[in-house]
C-alpha positions in Angstrom: -56.5 222.8 -104.0 -55.1 221.3 -107.2 -56.3 218.0 -108.8 -53.4 216.0 -107.4 -54.1 217.2 -103.9 -57.8 216.5 -104.2 -57.0 213.0 -105.5 -54.8 212.3 -102.5 -57.4 213.7 -100.2 -60.1 211.5 -101.6 -58.0 208.3 -101.4 -57.0 209.2 -97.8 -60.7 209.7 -96.9 -61.6 206.2 -98.2 -58.6 204.4 -96.6 -60.2 203.9 -93.2 -63.2 202.2 -94.9 -61.0 199.8 -96.9 -59.3 197.7 -94.2 -59.8 194.1 -93.2 -59.8 192.7 -96.7 -56.1 192.3 -96.9 -55.1 190.7 -93.6 -56.4 193.6 -91.6 -54.2 196.1 -93.5 -55.6 199.2 -95.3 -56.0 198.3 -99.0 -55.0 201.4 -101.0 -56.3 199.8 -104.2 -59.8 199.6 -102.7 -59.5 203.2 -101.6 -58.5 204.2 -105.1 -61.5 202.3 -106.6 -63.8 204.1 -104.1 -62.3 207.5 -105.0 -62.7 206.7 -108.7 -66.4 205.8 -108.2 -67.0 209.0 -106.3 -65.4 211.1 -109.1 -67.3 209.3 -111.8 -70.5 210.1 -110.0 -69.6 213.8 -109.8 -68.7 213.8 -113.5 -72.0 212.1 -114.5 -74.3 214.5 -112.5 -75.5 217.5 -114.4 -75.7 220.7 -112.4 -78.9 222.5 -113.4 -78.6 225.8 -111.8 -76.1 227.8 -109.6 -76.1 227.0 -106.0 -74.1 228.2 -103.0 -71.3 225.9 -103.8 -68.0 227.7 -104.1 -66.9 226.6 -107.6 -63.8 228.8 -107.2 -62.2 225.8 -105.3 -62.3 224.0 -108.6 -60.2 226.6 -110.4 -63.1 228.3 -112.2 -61.7 230.9 -114.7 -64.8 233.0 -114.9 -66.0 233.9 -111.4 -69.6 234.8 -112.2 -70.3 233.0 -115.5 -72.2 229.8 -114.8 -71.7 227.9 -118.0 -67.9 228.4 -117.8 -67.9 227.3 -114.2 -69.5 224.0 -115.2 -66.9 223.5 -117.8 -64.1 224.4 -115.4 -65.4 222.1 -112.7 -65.7 219.2 -115.1 -62.1 219.7 -116.2 -61.0 219.8 -112.6 -62.7 216.5 -111.8 -61.4 214.9 -115.0 -57.9 215.9 -113.9 -58.6 214.5 -110.4 -59.5 211.2 -112.0 -56.3 211.0 -113.9 -54.3 211.8 -110.7 -56.1 209.0 -108.8 -55.3 206.6 -111.6 -51.6 207.5 -111.3 -51.4 207.0 -107.6 
């Protein structure tokens, strides 16, 4: 999944939770804000050790090198944030 696809997925997941504030219609701007908050939380957490998480979904360039995976994942989520802001 690329950053644009992930951005769209996140917004779509928040849409059902963001209705009723705009005459009962889904408010895409609220969904975008929720997605941005989620991505900011991901970017602000610091992974301390490898886990069973499949970082390859984030486009990691070094399959078994933990520090590079953290960098690659951070870059992926920064790109997701940019894509959310564009939508």
